[in-house]
N, C-alpha and C positions, 0 to 999 in steps of 0.2 A: 340402268343408271348413265347420266352422263357427262363426257371428259371434260377433265378442265375448261379447252378451249371451248368446246359447247356451250359450259354455264358461263363463261365470258361472253360469246358473242349473243347470246340469247339476254343475259342482261343488260349487254349496252343497244340492243335495239330494244329492249323493251324503256331502259332509263332513257333515250331520246324520246318516245312517248311520254314518260312521267315526265320529264322535264318541262317537255312543250305545255302539259296539263299546270305543272306547279309553276311556270312564267307568265300561263294567263292568270291563274289568282293571283299572283303577287300584283299582276298588272290592274287589274280590277280591284284587289286592296288600296294600292297605292290612286288611283283616279277615285276612289269612293272618301278616303284621306283627303284629299287636294282637295274635293267637294269643301269637307267640313272644316280645313282648316286654312283653304287660300291660299296651302305653298305652290309656286311653281314648278313646274317640270323640270329636274335636273339635267343637265347635257354634260355631266361628268361621264359616262357611259361612253358616248360618243368621242368625247373631247381625247378620252384615254386610248379611245380605238385608233382617230385619226393621228395621236401622238407615236402609238405604237409602228401606223405605217409610214411615218415620217409627212405626215400632211400636215401643212401650214394653220389649214384649219377645218371644222369640222364640215363636210358636205351635208347636205339636203338625208335626210334617211337615215347616217351612220348611227344615231343614239338608238334607236328602236331597231335597229342591227344585230347593235353590240347589246341591247339589253334581251333582246330574243335569243341570240346565238348563245349567248352566255349560260343564258335559262337551261336553254334546250339540250348542248351540250357539256354542261357539267349533269343534265340528268343522268348520262350516259353513267357515269360513274357511282351514282346512285344505283339504278339497274344493277349493273356488277356488284355493289354489295349486298343487293337483296337477294342476288340470284346463288352468291358465295353462302346464305345465311346470315347475312346481318341485316336485320329486319327488325322492326318497331320502333318505339320512339327512342331508344336509348342511339340506335343508329340514324334518326333523323336530326340527332343533336349532333351527331358527330358529323356529320350532312353537313347542316349549320354552318359548322366550323370552316369545313372546306371552302363554301358557297363565299363566307366573309373573306378570309383569306385571301382567296381567288381575286376578287373583288381589290382588294384592298396592294395586294402585290402589285398588279396591275395598276392601280391609280398613284401610288406612291413613288414604281420605278419610276415612270412617263412623269412627275412632278405634278400631274394634274389634281391628286390628292393630298391630305395629309394624315398623320394616322389618329387613327378613331379616337383615339385620350384624348385630343387636343379640340375636337367638335365640343360646341356647344350639346349640352346635354340633350335637349329635345329633341334634336338634328339627328344623336347616334340611338337614342332611343325609337325615332320613327323608322328609321336603317334598320333597325333589329328585329322589330316588329315584321317590316314586310319580305326580310331574307328569310325569318321564321314559317312566314306565310308558306312561300317559296319551300322551303328544305321541308316541312311538313307534310303539304301537297305535293311534292314530286315521293315524299319517301311513301306518301301510302298509296301512292296508284303504284310503285315500282313493286311495294309488299304484294298487293294484291295480283299482279301478274306473274311475279313468282310463284306466290302460292299455290297458282296453277299448276307449276312445277312440280311441287312436291317439297321438300327439305334440301336445302341445300347441303354441301359439304360441309361446312362448317357447324349448322348443326346438327346433321350425321353424327359428327365428332364429339358434339356437347351429349347426344344423347346417349352413346357409347361412355363416355368418362368427363365429367363435365373439367373445362381449364385444359390449358395448354400441356398438350403431352407428346412428345416427337413420336412414339414409339407405336401410336395410335393412328392416325392417317399416313399421306393419305388416303382416301378410301379406294378402291380397285377401280382402274376403268372399264 
């Protein structure tokens, strides 16, 4: 049985891989949608990163760096979730909320973005669809990688007694 540290470490590594796959799937879905709708590229990620770094303007390549970087690094969290035992569609919905919250916190804190409830509905729908593609794909890959290690600590707890019980865990290391 793995220690908590090993669960977390392996989860983060697997999550980085899952995040890379997820951001690739999201990018493909965005490019397909843009071909169909004629919607231009968004430069909000790059402008947000430039603002976070205190730059007056977005250098070339910053948009792609922020887009891919967020996807890969947030994947680390989904990998840790999967290895802890948070797997499946419900876990991917939880992760989609984290992904959206990350974007909105950074974009709104820098003044680059506005709260999503103020956006045009079609723009909001497009963002939700693409972030869902990312979350589901990242979750699927993270879950499959974690499945190879067997049930996570949370799953083992639930097998013993469903629900939260302080007297059930943590499992012995």
